[in-house]
C-alpha positions in Angstrom: -64.9 76.8 -103.8 -67.7 79.2 -103.7 -70.8 79.6 -101.6 -73.8 80.6 -103.6 -76.2 80.7 -100.7 -76.4 83.8 -98.5 -77.5 81.7 -95.6 -74.3 79.6 -95.9 -72.0 82.6 -96.5 -71.0 83.1 -92.9 -70.2 79.4 -92.5 -68.1 79.6 -95.6 -66.2 82.6 -94.2 -65.6 80.8 -90.9 -64.2 77.7 -92.8 -61.9 79.9 -94.9 -60.5 81.5 -91.8 -59.5 78.0 -90.5 -58.1 76.6 -93.8 -54.5 77.3 -93.0 -54.8 75.4 -89.7 -55.0 72.1 -91.6 -52.5 70.2 -93.7 -55.2 69.4 -96.2 -58.8 70.3 -96.8 -61.2 68.8 -99.4 -64.7 69.7 -100.2 -67.0 67.4 -102.1 -70.4 68.7 -103.3 -73.0 66.0 -102.9 -76.3 66.8 -104.7 -79.4 66.4 -102.5 -80.8 63.5 -104.6 -77.6 61.6 -103.9 -77.4 62.5 -100.2 -79.9 60.3 -98.4 -78.7 61.2 -94.9 -79.3 64.9 -95.5 -82.6 64.2 -97.1 -83.7 62.1 -94.1 -82.6 64.8 -91.6 -84.3 67.6 -93.5 -87.6 65.6 -93.6 -87.2 64.9 -89.9 -86.6 68.5 -89.1 -89.6 69.7 -91.0 -92.0 67.1 -89.7 -93.7 66.6 -86.3 -93.1 62.8 -86.3 -91.1 61.2 -83.6 -87.4 60.5 -84.3 -86.5 56.8 -85.0 -85.0 54.7 -82.1 -81.4 55.6 -81.6 -81.7 59.1 -83.1 -81.5 62.0 -80.8 -82.8 65.4 -81.8 -81.5 68.6 -80.3 -83.4 71.8 -81.1 -81.1 74.7 -81.8 -82.9 78.0 -81.7 -80.1 80.2 -83.0 -77.5 79.8 -85.8 -74.1 78.7 -84.5 -72.5 81.6 -86.5 -74.1 85.0 -86.4 
């Protein structure tokens, strides 16, 4: 598999370092128009509306991988 996005490159590298720790590893690319959960989260993250009941939002100010 290949990461074409620079912003995802460091995450891809981190995953590749962990690959041999698992018996199996599968990746499935899901296009945005078929991934309603990601679409909802991206819209929530870019809006100023209140999160729906039962949804908790944690603001992360720095990337988890630098």
